[in-house]
N, C-alpha and C positions, 0 to 999 in steps of 0.2 A: 492556528493551523501552522503557520512558517514557522514557528517556534519548536512545534511538536516535529516537525521533519528536519529541522536544524539539530533537536537534541537528539532523538533517535531514530530518525530515517524513511519512517513511514506515520501511518495513522490520519494525518491529516485532514484527509475527505469524512472521515467518522466526525472530526472536530467541527468541520465546515458544515456539515449536512445539518448536525443537532440544532443549527439556528436558521441556515436559508430554508430550508424545508417548510420552514414559519412564514418567510415573507416574499419568496421566490417560487418559480414555478418547478415542477420535477425537473424539466429538460434543462433550464437556466442552471438549477443547481447540478446536474449532469456534467453539462459543458464546462463549467464554471471548474469543477473538481479535475476533470482531466484536463483544461489548460493550466491551470495553477500545479497542478502534478507535476507536467513539463518543468516548469519554471522550478521548482523547488527540487527535483530531483536533479537536472542540469547543473544545478547551482552545488548542491552536497556535493553531487560527484565530482566534479573539479575541485573542491575544495579536499576529498579524500583522494586525490589521482595518485598520489604517493604510492597507496596499497591497491591498487587495481591492476587486476590480471586479467586478459582477456581468456586465457585457455580457461580459466575457473568460470568465469562469465558465460562465456558463449552457449555452451547447451544448455544452460537456463532460457536464455533469452530465443535461441532456435526454437525451444519447445513452447515456449510464450508465444511466439508467432505462430506457429500451428493451431495455439488451445485456444487464442482468441475468437477467431474465424467460428471455431465448433460452440465456444461457449453462446455468441448471437447468434447461432443459428438454433440453437436450445432455447432462445426465449420464447419460442411459439409451443413448445412441447413440455417444459418445464417451470414452475411457480417458481420465481426470482424470491418471492416471500417464504418461501415453504426453505428454498437454499439458504436464504439470511438466517433464519430460525435456526437450521442445521449447523450453520458455521458458527452462530452467536454459542449455542451449547456448546460446541467441540472448546472453544476459545476459553470459555470459563472455564471448564473441564482441565482442559488442561493446563493454561496459566495457574490456576487455582493449587493444583496440584503440586506443580515446580515451585510454587514461592515456599510450599510447605518443605520442601526438600532441598539439602544443601548445595546437591552437585547433580548435575544430568550425563549420565554414560554416552559419550559421542559416537553417534553414528557413523559406519562407513559407507563409502557411495563411491562410485564410477560413472563417467559420461553416460551411460545408458540411463541409468537411473535417474540423472540428474536433468535430461533431457525429459525424463517423464515427468518430473517435477515442473520443471517449464510446461509443459502441456496440461496439468492440472493448474498451474497458477492461472496462466493463460485462459482457461476455461473458465474458472471461477471468475476471472476479471471482466471476460465478455459477457458473462451472464447476468452478474450483480454490479460491476464496476470494483469489486474488491481487488485489487491487480498486485495486491502484496501479503496477503494473508498467507497464502500456501509458501510463498517463498520465505517470507519472515520467518514462519513456524521452521522451516526446514532448515537455516541458518542456524536456528538456536537448538536443533538437535544434533545439527554437527558439532558445538558449541566449540566454535573458531572463535579467534581474537576480535573485539569487537570492532577495530578497523576493519577486518577482512569481512565480517558479518554485512558492515555496510555497503563495502565497496561490492559486494554479490547483487542485494537484495534492491539497492537503489537502483543502480542502471537494468535491472528485470524490471521495476517499477517503472521505470519512465518509458523502455519499449511498448510496455503494456497501454501506460498511458498515451503514448504517441499513436497508437494504432487505433486505440477508442477515439481521440480530437479528429484524426482523419477520417473514420465512418462518422463521426457527425457534421464535419466540415460537408463530405459529399451528400449527405441526407440534409443539409440548408439546416442546421440546429445551429449555426452561429448569425445570430441577428445583430443589428444595429446595437440595440436595448443591452443585448447581452457582452457583444465586445465594449460598451460603454461600461458597463459593471465589472468588468474584468481589469480596463485599467485604474478606476477608480480606488480597487482594493489591491492593486499591485506594490503601491510604496509599504501599505503594513504589512505584506506578505513580504517583502525584502529585509523591514527591520526584524519581522520575526525569527526568519533563517538566521540573520547574523545575530542574535543574540543565542538562539538554540546551539548555532555552531560554537559559539566563546564556551558556553555552558559544557557543551559534549568535552570540551578539552580537558574538563576536570574530572570527566567519569573515569576510571579504572574500570576494568574486563568485568568485575563483579556487580558494580554499580550499575553497568551498562545493563545488563543480564537483566537485574531485577527492573529495572525501566522500563524494558521492552515486555517483560512479564506483565507489570502492571498497565501499561497501554494495552496489551493482547486481552486481559482481564475486561478494562474497561470497554474495548473495542467489540467483545462478545456483550454485553450489558448493554451499549449502544444500539448494537444490531438486533436484541429482543425488545426494546422498550419501545421505539416507534411503531413498531410492527402488532405490540400487544395493546399499546393507548397510542392507537394514531392521533395526529394533529388534530 
């Protein structure tokens, strides 16, 4: 999970959950994903701080802060499993199509549109825990350089994970057992992050785009398999 975040900046939660859901409770898995997500994104954002721009990031974070509570509120009205299936199909279609074509045409945007994307990202994060899917797709559509992409979607993911973690804490989800598990896995997470960041330094923009698209494709498959074939 740490290596994935260090290399691509997202998708660690899907790596974790593929194993943890077989040996931990769903709540322990969700709490650890949120907690490790904060560690992952904090470290990576710091390493990429030379390309960071608050002006570019703030609309997404503002929108995400609004969207997360909406997503949490929708938990009682919308089936998270149905949303995951829909998102999984979307990711497979988007990534598969773009892997077969050499270049995407960049999308234009503005602060209002970016804020709306942030709201959608937060809603999906609050509803399903997937706090990085929408913003990662959007930065791909903007076709920014790899450093710019990561210094946009990673702070947004960190904000979403932070809100989620606070919500879990308020609801008493941080038990002594879960905290113990967090510290057991922390050294491995740090090692994976360090290796991933080193590998990231060897990727050019074209290679980074392919890594992201493949991870989006695998993420889509990963969303569908557990729902169609429960553990």
